[in-house]
N, CA, C and O atoms as CSV, one atom per row, in Angstrom:
chain,resi,resn,atom,element,x,y,z
A,1,MET,N,N,24.067,79.087,-24.043
A,1,MET,CA,C,25.193,78.248,-24.353
A,1,MET,C,C,24.990,77.669,-25.742
A,1,MET,O,O,23.909,77.178,-26.068
A,2,ARG,N,N,26.033,77.728,-26.557
A,2,ARG,CA,C,25.975,77.157,-27.892
A,2,ARG,C,C,26.778,75.863,-27.913
A,2,ARG,O,O,27.986,75.863,-27.675
A,3,VAL,N,N,26.100,74.774,-28.198
A,3,VAL,CA,C,26.732,73.454,-28.187
A,3,VAL,C,C,26.796,72.951,-29.618
A,3,VAL,O,O,25.778,72.914,-30.309
A,4,ARG,N,N,27.988,72.562,-30.069
A,4,ARG,CA,C,28.145,72.136,-31.463
A,4,ARG,C,C,28.549,70.687,-31.639
A,4,ARG,O,O,28.202,70.083,-32.653
A,5,ALA,N,N,29.262,70.111,-30.700
A,5,ALA,CA,C,29.799,68.755,-30.861
A,5,ALA,C,C,28.782,67.706,-30.424
A,5,ALA,O,O,27.894,67.989,-29.620
A,6,ASN,N,N,28.918,66.496,-30.957
A,6,ASN,CA,C,28.101,65.359,-30.551
A,6,ASN,C,C,28.859,64.517,-29.531
A,6,ASN,O,O,30.089,64.473,-29.534
A,7,VAL,N,N,28.101,63.848,-28.655
A,7,VAL,CA,C,28.674,62.923,-27.684
A,7,VAL,C,C,28.030,61.565,-27.924
A,7,VAL,O,O,26.805,61.448,-27.906
A,8,VAL,N,N,28.845,60.536,-28.148
A,8,VAL,CA,C,28.343,59.188,-28.395
A,8,VAL,C,C,28.954,58.257,-27.353
A,8,VAL,O,O,30.176,58.152,-27.249
A,9,LEU,N,N,28.090,57.572,-26.573
A,9,LEU,CA,C,28.540,56.567,-25.610
A,9,LEU,C,C,27.930,55.240,-26.020
A,9,LEU,O,O,26.708,55.107,-26.103
A,10,LEU,N,N,28.788,54.255,-26.279
A,10,LEU,CA,C,28.354,52.943,-26.763
A,10,LEU,C,C,28.929,51.873,-25.850
A,10,LEU,O,O,30.129,51.866,-25.575
A,11,SER,N,N,28.080,50.971,-25.380
A,11,SER,CA,C,28.568,49.813,-24.626
A,11,SER,C,C,28.044,48.559,-25.300
A,11,SER,O,O,26.882,48.494,-25.703
A,12,GLN,N,N,28.908,47.570,-25.419
A,12,GLN,CA,C,28.524,46.317,-26.055
A,12,GLN,C,C,28.751,45.179,-25.086
A,12,GLN,O,O,29.731,45.163,-24.341
A,13,GLN,N,N,27.832,44.224,-25.105
A,13,GLN,CA,C,27.923,43.092,-24.187
A,13,GLN,C,C,28.889,42.056,-24.743
A,13,GLN,O,O,28.835,41.707,-25.923
A,14,ASN,N,N,29.778,41.566,-23.873
A,14,ASN,CA,C,30.749,40.558,-24.247
A,14,ASN,C,C,30.573,39.363,-23.322
A,14,ASN,O,O,30.848,39.462,-22.126
A,15,LEU,N,N,30.127,38.253,-23.852
A,15,LEU,CA,C,29.841,37.045,-23.083
A,15,LEU,C,C,28.769,37.338,-22.033
A,15,LEU,O,O,27.700,37.834,-22.392
A,16,ALA,N,N,29.010,37.052,-20.755
A,16,ALA,CA,C,27.982,37.229,-19.731
A,16,ALA,C,C,28.159,38.527,-18.945
A,16,ALA,O,O,27.471,38.740,-17.947
A,17,VAL,N,N,29.055,39.378,-19.372
A,17,VAL,CA,C,29.319,40.632,-18.665
A,17,VAL,C,C,28.260,41.662,-19.055
A,17,VAL,O,O,27.919,41.800,-20.230
A,18,THR,N,N,27.742,42.387,-18.051
A,18,THR,CA,C,26.771,43.427,-18.382
A,18,THR,C,C,27.482,44.585,-19.052
A,18,THR,O,O,28.685,44.778,-18.877
A,19,ALA,N,N,26.739,45.340,-19.809
A,19,ALA,CA,C,27.299,46.464,-20.559
A,19,ALA,C,C,26.411,47.689,-20.371
A,19,ALA,O,O,25.786,48.175,-21.314
A,20,ASP,N,N,26.371,48.176,-19.137
A,20,ASP,CA,C,25.567,49.353,-18.815
A,20,ASP,C,C,26.316,50.626,-19.171
A,20,ASP,O,O,27.543,50.639,-19.268
A,21,ILE,N,N,25.559,51.688,-19.362
A,21,ILE,CA,C,26.108,53.033,-19.365
A,21,ILE,C,C,25.630,53.665,-18.074
A,21,ILE,O,O,24.427,53.740,-17.826
A,22,GLU,N,N,26.569,54.123,-17.242
A,22,GLU,CA,C,26.241,54.760,-15.966
A,22,GLU,C,C,26.780,56.183,-15.987
A,22,GLU,O,O,27.994,56.391,-15.984
A,23,LEU,N,N,25.883,57.159,-16.010
A,23,LEU,CA,C,26.285,58.563,-16.024
A,23,LEU,C,C,26.360,59.073,-14.592
A,23,LEU,O,O,25.400,58.939,-13.833
A,24,ALA,N,N,27.498,59.660,-14.218
A,24,ALA,CA,C,27.672,60.194,-12.867
A,24,ALA,C,C,28.153,61.640,-12.898
A,24,ALA,O,O,28.323,62.257,-11.847
A,25,ASP,N,N,28.375,62.187,-14.096
A,25,ASP,CA,C,28.865,63.555,-14.228
A,25,ASP,C,C,28.160,64.206,-15.415
A,25,ASP,O,O,27.391,63.552,-16.120
A,26,ASN,N,N,28.421,65.487,-15.633
A,26,ASN,CA,C,27.771,66.219,-16.710
A,26,ASN,C,C,28.180,65.684,-18.082
A,26,ASN,O,O,29.328,65.293,-18.295
A,27,VAL,N,N,27.214,65.674,-19.009
A,27,VAL,CA,C,27.449,65.330,-20.407
A,27,VAL,C,C,26.764,66.408,-21.236
A,27,VAL,O,O,25.575,66.669,-21.054
A,28,THR,N,N,27.511,67.038,-22.150
A,28,THR,CA,C,26.974,68.132,-22.950
A,28,THR,C,C,27.311,67.912,-24.413
A,28,THR,O,O,28.462,67.642,-24.756
A,29,GLY,N,N,26.308,68.027,-25.278
A,29,GLY,CA,C,26.536,67.906,-26.710
A,29,GLY,C,C,25.326,68.348,-27.495
A,29,GLY,O,O,24.217,68.388,-26.962
A,30,ALA,N,N,25.526,68.681,-28.763
A,30,ALA,CA,C,24.391,69.000,-29.631
A,30,ALA,C,C,23.484,67.769,-29.715
A,30,ALA,O,O,22.268,67.863,-29.544
A,31,LEU,N,N,24.106,66.605,-29.983
A,31,LEU,CA,C,23.436,65.313,-29.947
A,31,LEU,C,C,24.123,64.491,-28.873
A,31,LEU,O,O,25.347,64.357,-28.890
A,32,VAL,N,N,23.363,63.938,-27.941
A,32,VAL,CA,C,23.894,62.960,-26.996
A,32,VAL,C,C,23.247,61.634,-27.355
A,32,VAL,O,O,22.030,61.474,-27.270
A,33,ASP,N,N,24.087,60.682,-27.759
A,33,ASP,CA,C,23.652,59.374,-28.252
A,33,ASP,C,C,24.136,58.318,-27.263
A,33,ASP,O,O,25.333,58.043,-27.174
A,34,LEU,N,N,23.193,57.723,-26.514
A,34,LEU,CA,C,23.504,56.688,-25.525
A,34,LEU,C,C,22.989,55.358,-26.055
A,34,LEU,O,O,21.791,55.210,-26.296
A,35,ASN,N,N,23.885,54.388,-26.239
A,35,ASN,CA,C,23.508,53.103,-26.821
A,35,ASN,C,C,24.130,51.999,-25.977
A,35,ASN,O,O,25.326,51.729,-26.092
A,36,ALA,N,N,23.318,51.351,-25.119
A,36,ALA,CA,C,23.819,50.346,-24.179
A,36,ALA,C,C,23.243,48.978,-24.483
A,36,ALA,O,O,22.061,48.846,-24.801
A,37,ALA,N,N,24.087,47.963,-24.385
A,37,ALA,CA,C,23.617,46.593,-24.564
A,37,ALA,C,C,22.646,46.204,-23.453
A,37,ALA,O,O,21.735,45.406,-23.673
A,38,THR,N,N,22.837,46.763,-22.271
A,38,THR,CA,C,21.937,46.468,-21.154
A,38,THR,C,C,21.238,47.754,-20.720
A,38,THR,O,O,20.390,48.246,-21.465
A,39,ALA,N,N,21.545,48.315,-19.572
A,39,ALA,CA,C,20.788,49.459,-19.041
A,39,ALA,C,C,21.549,50.771,-19.156
A,39,ALA,O,O,22.772,50.792,-19.298
A,40,ILE,N,N,20.793,51.873,-19.090
A,40,ILE,CA,C,21.355,53.218,-19.002
A,40,ILE,C,C,20.841,53.819,-17.707
A,40,ILE,O,O,19.631,53.888,-17.489
A,41,THR,N,N,21.765,54.260,-16.831
A,41,THR,CA,C,21.365,54.867,-15.568
A,41,THR,C,C,22.120,56.173,-15.358
A,41,THR,O,O,23.179,56.403,-15.943
A,42,GLN,N,N,21.550,57.019,-14.512
A,42,GLN,CA,C,22.163,58.307,-14.199
A,42,GLN,C,C,22.092,58.525,-12.694
A,42,GLN,O,O,21.008,58.639,-12.122
A,43,SER,N,N,23.272,58.581,-12.056
A,43,SER,CA,C,23.320,58.793,-10.613
A,43,SER,C,C,23.742,60.210,-10.253
A,43,SER,O,O,23.662,60.605,-9.089
A,44,GLY,N,N,24.190,60.974,-11.235
A,44,GLY,CA,C,24.622,62.341,-10.979
A,44,GLY,C,C,24.838,63.080,-12.275
A,44,GLY,O,O,24.729,62.507,-13.359
A,45,GLY,N,N,25.148,64.366,-12.156
A,45,GLY,CA,C,25.396,65.186,-13.330
A,45,GLY,C,C,24.124,65.565,-14.058
A,45,GLY,O,O,23.029,65.132,-13.700
A,46,ILE,N,N,24.287,66.377,-15.081
A,46,ILE,CA,C,23.171,66.840,-15.910
A,46,ILE,C,C,23.520,66.581,-17.366
A,46,ILE,O,O,24.634,66.874,-17.801
A,47,VAL,N,N,22.577,66.036,-18.119
A,47,VAL,CA,C,22.739,65.890,-19.564
A,47,VAL,C,C,22.141,67.135,-20.207
A,47,VAL,O,O,20.971,67.454,-19.995
A,48,THR,N,N,22.952,67.834,-20.990
A,48,THR,CA,C,22.508,69.024,-21.711
A,48,THR,C,C,22.671,68.733,-23.195
A,48,THR,O,O,23.781,68.478,-23.664
A,49,ALA,N,N,21.556,68.771,-23.943
A,49,ALA,CA,C,21.629,68.420,-25.358
A,49,ALA,C,C,20.448,69.007,-26.126
A,49,ALA,O,O,19.334,69.101,-25.611
A,50,SER,N,N,20.716,69.395,-27.355
A,50,SER,CA,C,19.622,69.779,-28.251
A,50,SER,C,C,18.788,68.556,-28.594
A,50,SER,O,O,17.565,68.635,-28.707
A,51,GLU,N,N,19.476,67.405,-28.762
A,51,GLU,CA,C,18.808,66.136,-29.044
A,51,GLU,C,C,19.434,65.032,-28.206
A,51,GLU,O,O,20.657,64.955,-28.080
A,52,LEU,N,N,18.587,64.175,-27.632
A,52,LEU,CA,C,19.042,63.007,-26.875
A,52,LEU,C,C,18.377,61.779,-27.467
A,52,LEU,O,O,17.158,61.743,-27.634
A,53,VAL,N,N,19.183,60.769,-27.785
A,53,VAL,CA,C,18.644,59.479,-28.181
A,53,VAL,C,C,19.254,58.438,-27.247
A,53,VAL,O,O,20.474,58.363,-27.096
A,54,ALA,N,N,18.388,57.633,-26.619
A,54,ALA,CA,C,18.826,56.593,-25.688
A,54,ALA,C,C,18.266,55.260,-26.164
A,54,ALA,O,O,17.056,55.094,-26.317
A,55,ARG,N,N,19.179,54.309,-26.396
A,55,ARG,CA,C,18.788,52.971,-26.833
A,55,ARG,C,C,19.409,51.974,-25.883
A,55,ARG,O,O,20.610,52.031,-25.617
A,56,ALA,N,N,18.591,51.043,-25.360
A,56,ALA,CA,C,19.111,50.105,-24.370
A,56,ALA,C,C,18.443,48.750,-24.494
A,56,ALA,O,O,17.333,48.620,-25.011
A,57,GLY,N,N,19.157,47.740,-24.000
A,57,GLY,CA,C,18.612,46.396,-23.912
A,57,GLY,C,C,17.913,46.165,-22.584
A,57,GLY,O,O,17.550,45.034,-22.263
A,58,GLY,N,N,17.723,47.219,-21.814
A,58,GLY,CA,C,17.055,47.145,-20.515
A,58,GLY,C,C,16.510,48.503,-20.147
A,58,GLY,O,O,16.112,49.279,-21.015
A,59,ALA,N,N,16.491,48.790,-18.860
A,59,ALA,CA,C,15.902,50.041,-18.373
A,59,ALA,C,C,16.722,51.257,-18.801
A,59,ALA,O,O,17.940,51.186,-18.964
A,60,ILE,N,N,16.017,52.371,-18.978
A,60,ILE,CA,C,16.634,53.679,-19.203
A,60,ILE,C,C,16.157,54.562,-18.064
A,60,ILE,O,O,14.963,54.832,-17.932
A,61,ASP,N,N,17.103,55.011,-17.236
A,61,ASP,CA,C,16.754,55.760,-16.028
A,61,ASP,C,C,17.588,57.040,-15.962
A,61,ASP,O,O,18.678,57.054,-15.391
A,62,LEU,N,N,17.062,58.109,-16.552
A,62,LEU,CA,C,17.734,59.413,-16.584
A,62,LEU,C,C,16.909,60.371,-15.738
A,62,LEU,O,O,15.990,61.015,-16.244
A,63,GLN,N,N,17.234,60.468,-14.443
A,63,GLN,CA,C,16.350,61.171,-13.520
A,63,GLN,C,C,16.959,62.390,-12.845
A,63,GLN,O,O,16.441,62.843,-11.824
A,64,MET,N,N,18.040,62.933,-13.384
A,64,MET,CA,C,18.559,64.190,-12.867
A,64,MET,C,C,17.834,65.323,-13.592
A,64,MET,O,O,17.009,65.059,-14.467
A,65,GLN,N,N,18.117,66.550,-13.255
A,65,GLN,CA,C,17.444,67.690,-13.880
A,65,GLN,C,C,18.082,68.002,-15.237
A,65,GLN,O,O,18.735,69.033,-15.396
A,66,ASN,N,N,17.891,67.116,-16.207
A,66,ASN,CA,C,18.495,67.236,-17.522
A,66,ASN,C,C,17.879,68.374,-18.318
A,66,ASN,O,O,16.700,68.691,-18.160
A,67,ASP,N,N,18.694,68.987,-19.179
A,67,ASP,CA,C,18.276,70.117,-20.006
A,67,ASP,C,C,18.297,69.646,-21.454
A,67,ASP,O,O,19.342,69.652,-22.104
A,68,LEU,N,N,17.120,69.234,-21.956
A,68,LEU,CA,C,17.036,68.574,-23.253
A,68,LEU,C,C,16.073,69.286,-24.193
A,68,LEU,O,O,15.084,69.879,-23.763
A,69,GLY,N,N,16.382,69.214,-25.478
A,69,GLY,CA,C,15.481,69.721,-26.512
A,69,GLY,C,C,14.529,68.615,-26.943
A,69,GLY,O,O,13.420,68.514,-26.418
A,70,THR,N,N,14.947,67.785,-27.893
A,70,THR,CA,C,14.133,66.660,-28.372
A,70,THR,C,C,14.689,65.359,-27.809
A,70,THR,O,O,15.899,65.135,-27.803
A,71,VAL,N,N,13.779,64.501,-27.333
A,71,VAL,CA,C,14.153,63.240,-26.698
A,71,VAL,C,C,13.520,62.078,-27.455
A,71,VAL,O,O,12.347,62.130,-27.824
A,72,ALA,N,N,14.312,61.024,-27.683
A,72,ALA,CA,C,13.804,59.770,-28.234
A,72,ALA,C,C,14.491,58.637,-27.473
A,72,ALA,O,O,15.683,58.716,-27.175
A,73,ALA,N,N,13.735,57.586,-27.161
A,73,ALA,CA,C,14.295,56.468,-26.401
A,73,ALA,C,C,13.568,55.185,-26.768
A,73,ALA,O,O,12.377,55.191,-27.078
A,74,VAL,N,N,14.315,54.082,-26.726
A,74,VAL,CA,C,13.724,52.779,-27.009
A,74,VAL,C,C,14.462,51.702,-26.219
A,74,VAL,O,O,15.687,51.732,-26.109
A,75,THR,N,N,13.706,50.750,-25.670
A,75,THR,CA,C,14.291,49.568,-25.037
A,75,THR,C,C,13.935,48.353,-25.879
A,75,THR,O,O,12.821,48.239,-26.389
A,76,SER,N,N,14.903,47.443,-26.015
A,76,SER,CA,C,14.664,46.241,-26.803
A,76,SER,C,C,14.390,45.026,-25.932
A,76,SER,O,O,14.128,43.940,-26.449
A,77,ALA,N,N,14.446,45.194,-24.629
A,77,ALA,CA,C,14.139,44.127,-23.674
A,77,ALA,C,C,13.340,44.743,-22.533
A,77,ALA,O,O,13.085,45.948,-22.536
A,78,ALA,N,N,12.946,43.939,-21.568
A,78,ALA,CA,C,12.151,44.448,-20.459
A,78,ALA,C,C,12.888,45.577,-19.751
A,78,ALA,O,O,14.073,45.459,-19.441
A,79,GLY,N,N,12.185,46.660,-19.503
A,79,GLY,CA,C,12.798,47.781,-18.792
A,79,GLY,C,C,11.934,49.016,-18.836
A,79,GLY,O,O,11.331,49.335,-19.861
A,80,THR,N,N,11.880,49.706,-17.723
A,80,THR,CA,C,11.137,50.951,-17.613
A,80,THR,C,C,11.971,52.081,-18.192
A,80,THR,O,O,13.197,52.068,-18.087
A,81,ILE,N,N,11.308,53.062,-18.807
A,81,ILE,CA,C,11.981,54.254,-19.308
A,81,ILE,C,C,11.567,55.421,-18.424
A,81,ILE,O,O,10.378,55.705,-18.278
A,82,LYS,N,N,12.569,56.111,-17.824
A,82,LYS,CA,C,12.299,57.280,-16.992
A,82,LYS,C,C,13.187,58.421,-17.447
A,82,LYS,O,O,14.395,58.248,-17.610
A,83,ASN,N,N,12.587,59.592,-17.654
A,83,ASN,CA,C,13.339,60.779,-18.013
A,83,ASN,C,C,12.754,61.967,-17.262
A,83,ASN,O,O,11.552,62.225,-17.323
A,84,ARG,N,N,13.620,62.686,-16.555
A,84,ARG,CA,C,13.181,63.896,-15.857
A,84,ARG,C,C,14.033,65.049,-16.373
A,84,ARG,O,O,15.248,64.914,-16.517
A,85,GLY,N,N,13.399,66.176,-16.649
A,85,GLY,CA,C,14.138,67.317,-17.161
A,85,GLY,C,C,13.905,68.570,-16.349
A,85,GLY,O,O,13.094,68.588,-15.422
A,86,GLN,N,N,14.634,69.628,-16.712
A,86,GLN,CA,C,14.501,70.917,-16.036
A,86,GLN,C,C,13.216,71.628,-16.424
A,86,GLN,O,O,12.715,72.462,-15.671
A,87,GLY,N,N,12.699,71.316,-17.552
A,87,GLY,CA,C,11.505,71.999,-18.027
A,87,GLY,C,C,10.975,71.309,-19.260
A,87,GLY,O,O,10.837,70.086,-19.284
A,88,HIS,N,N,10.679,72.080,-20.276
A,88,HIS,CA,C,10.080,71.578,-21.504
A,88,HIS,C,C,11.086,70.764,-22.317
A,88,HIS,O,O,12.211,71.209,-22.543
A,89,ALA,N,N,10.686,69.593,-22.749
A,89,ALA,CA,C,11.446,68.777,-23.707
A,89,ALA,C,C,10.434,68.163,-24.666
A,89,ALA,O,O,9.357,67.734,-24.253
A,90,ASP,N,N,10.782,68.123,-25.935
A,90,ASP,CA,C,9.902,67.526,-26.940
A,90,ASP,C,C,10.214,66.047,-27.087
A,90,ASP,O,O,11.378,65.648,-27.106
A,91,CYS,N,N,9.175,65.244,-27.190
A,91,CYS,CA,C,9.316,63.830,-27.515
A,91,CYS,C,C,9.149,63.739,-29.027
A,91,CYS,O,O,8.091,64.092,-29.549
A,92,GLY,N,N,10.172,63.273,-29.737
A,92,GLY,CA,C,10.085,63.267,-31.190
A,92,GLY,C,C,11.090,62.325,-31.816
A,92,GLY,O,O,11.579,61.405,-31.161
A,93,SER,N,N,11.397,62.552,-33.076
A,93,SER,CA,C,12.351,61.734,-33.820
A,93,SER,C,C,13.752,62.304,-33.661
A,93,SER,O,O,13.969,63.508,-33.795
A,94,VAL,N,N,14.700,61.413,-33.373
A,94,VAL,CA,C,16.105,61.803,-33.283
A,94,VAL,C,C,16.911,60.782,-34.072
A,94,VAL,O,O,16.719,59.576,-33.915
A,95,THR,N,N,17.812,61.264,-34.920
A,95,THR,CA,C,18.692,60.389,-35.677
A,95,THR,C,C,20.007,60.261,-34.921
A,95,THR,O,O,20.689,61.250,-34.655
A,96,ALA,N,N,20.347,59.024,-34.582
A,96,ALA,CA,C,21.564,58.736,-33.831
A,96,ALA,C,C,22.794,58.913,-34.712
A,96,ALA,O,O,22.683,59.070,-35.928
A,97,ASP,N,N,23.957,58.886,-34.089
A,97,ASP,CA,C,25.217,59.056,-34.801
A,97,ASP,C,C,25.431,57.986,-35.867
A,97,ASP,O,O,26.092,58.250,-36.872
A,98,ASP,N,N,24.883,56.774,-35.669
A,98,ASP,CA,C,25.028,55.690,-36.651
A,98,ASP,C,C,23.922,55.708,-37.712
A,98,ASP,O,O,23.747,54.731,-38.440
A,99,ALA,N,N,23.179,56.811,-37.802
A,99,ALA,CA,C,22.113,57.049,-38.780
A,99,ALA,C,C,20.815,56.297,-38.486
A,99,ALA,O,O,19.907,56.307,-39.317
A,100,THR,N,N,20.705,55.650,-37.331
A,100,THR,CA,C,19.456,55.016,-36.910
A,100,THR,C,C,18.525,56.091,-36.377
A,100,THR,O,O,18.926,56.906,-35.546
A,101,THR,N,N,17.279,56.097,-36.852
A,101,THR,CA,C,16.305,57.062,-36.365
A,101,THR,C,C,15.398,56.396,-35.337
A,101,THR,O,O,14.837,55.329,-35.587
A,102,VAL,N,N,15.260,57.037,-34.180
A,102,VAL,CA,C,14.357,56.568,-33.126
A,102,VAL,C,C,13.219,57.568,-33.052
A,102,VAL,O,O,13.437,58.770,-32.904
A,103,ASP,N,N,11.988,57.049,-33.156
A,103,ASP,CA,C,10.798,57.894,-33.138
A,103,ASP,C,C,10.124,57.823,-31.780
A,103,ASP,O,O,9.587,56.779,-31.408
A,104,GLY,N,N,10.144,58.918,-31.038
A,104,GLY,CA,C,9.434,58.992,-29.776
A,104,GLY,C,C,10.064,58.139,-28.696
A,104,GLY,O,O,11.263,57.860,-28.729
A,105,ILE,N,N,9.249,57.726,-27.739
A,105,ILE,CA,C,9.710,56.921,-26.608
A,105,ILE,C,C,8.915,55.626,-26.600
A,105,ILE,O,O,7.690,55.639,-26.477
A,106,THR,N,N,9.628,54.495,-26.733
A,106,THR,CA,C,8.980,53.203,-26.905
A,106,THR,C,C,9.630,52.138,-26.041
A,106,THR,O,O,10.852,51.991,-26.040
A,107,SER,N,N,8.810,51.391,-25.302
A,107,SER,CA,C,9.319,50.226,-24.587
A,107,SER,C,C,9.085,49.008,-25.469
A,107,SER,O,O,8.510,49.125,-26.552
A,108,ASN,N,N,9.525,47.843,-25.013
A,108,ASN,CA,C,9.298,46.636,-25.817
A,108,ASN,C,C,7.918,46.044,-25.573
A,108,ASN,O,O,7.616,44.950,-26.049
A,109,LEU,N,N,7.075,46.768,-24.827
A,109,LEU,CA,C,5.680,46.409,-24.564
A,109,LEU,C,C,5.515,45.200,-23.653
A,109,LEU,O,O,4.464,44.559,-23.661
A,110,ALA,N,N,6.542,44.881,-22.870
A,110,ALA,CA,C,6.416,43.799,-21.890
A,110,ALA,C,C,5.575,44.276,-20.715
A,110,ALA,O,O,5.522,45.475,-20.439
A,111,SER,N,N,4.930,43.372,-20.033
A,111,SER,CA,C,4.129,43.716,-18.869
A,111,SER,C,C,5.003,44.404,-17.827
A,111,SER,O,O,6.077,43.904,-17.494
A,112,GLY,N,N,4.557,45.537,-17.314
A,112,GLY,CA,C,5.297,46.282,-16.302
A,112,GLY,C,C,6.285,47.290,-16.849
A,112,GLY,O,O,6.917,48.013,-16.079
A,113,ASP,N,N,6.432,47.354,-18.166
A,113,ASP,CA,C,7.322,48.343,-18.773
A,113,ASP,C,C,6.591,49.676,-18.843
A,113,ASP,O,O,5.779,49.905,-19.739
A,114,ASP,N,N,6.885,50.545,-17.897
A,114,ASP,CA,C,6.239,51.852,-17.849
A,114,ASP,C,C,7.153,52.901,-18.440
A,114,ASP,O,O,8.369,52.717,-18.500
A,115,ILE,N,N,6.562,54.009,-18.880
A,115,ILE,CA,C,7.306,55.142,-19.409
A,115,ILE,C,C,6.928,56.357,-18.578
A,115,ILE,O,O,5.749,56.685,-18.451
A,116,TYR,N,N,7.941,57.033,-18.006
A,116,TYR,CA,C,7.727,58.236,-17.196
A,116,TYR,C,C,8.559,59.368,-17.800
A,116,TYR,O,O,9.776,59.242,-17.931
A,117,VAL,N,N,7.912,60.461,-18.163
A,117,VAL,CA,C,8.612,61.645,-18.642
A,117,VAL,C,C,8.059,62.820,-17.872
A,117,VAL,O,O,6.865,63.110,-17.947
A,118,THR,N,N,8.925,63.508,-17.122
A,118,THR,CA,C,8.468,64.618,-16.290
A,118,THR,C,C,9.399,65.807,-16.412
A,118,THR,O,O,10.586,65.656,-16.701
A,119,GLY,N,N,8.849,66.996,-16.189
A,119,GLY,CA,C,9.635,68.221,-16.058
A,119,GLY,C,C,9.718,68.556,-14.598
A,119,GLY,O,O,9.276,67.781,-13.750
A,120,ARG,N,N,10.281,69.702,-14.294
A,120,ARG,CA,C,10.415,70.025,-12.870
A,120,ARG,C,C,9.125,70.492,-12.271
A,120,ARG,O,O,9.073,70.801,-11.081
């Protein structure tokens, strides 16, 4: 499959309302850029991307059988990062749609912030 377009999902927090990104269906793009004020979760579907960048103010939980090339993720507040894929995925630098570069997978280093990256 040849994927050419980028997919950008952005949620911003307004007052006391949470601003999660919740994936429940397939998302496909050359670059998939997920940027949430709070958490990113996946309850269904598969993310297929040459590059995935996930930025959140809380947990990042992408645990379906995603098909990814290069993955980068960062949390700016307390939250575990979980990513499960169909097979091989590289952890590396990804430049988001807004030109922000995320290097590797990084939590905010709070106690209990674990990082899990697994293949099938």
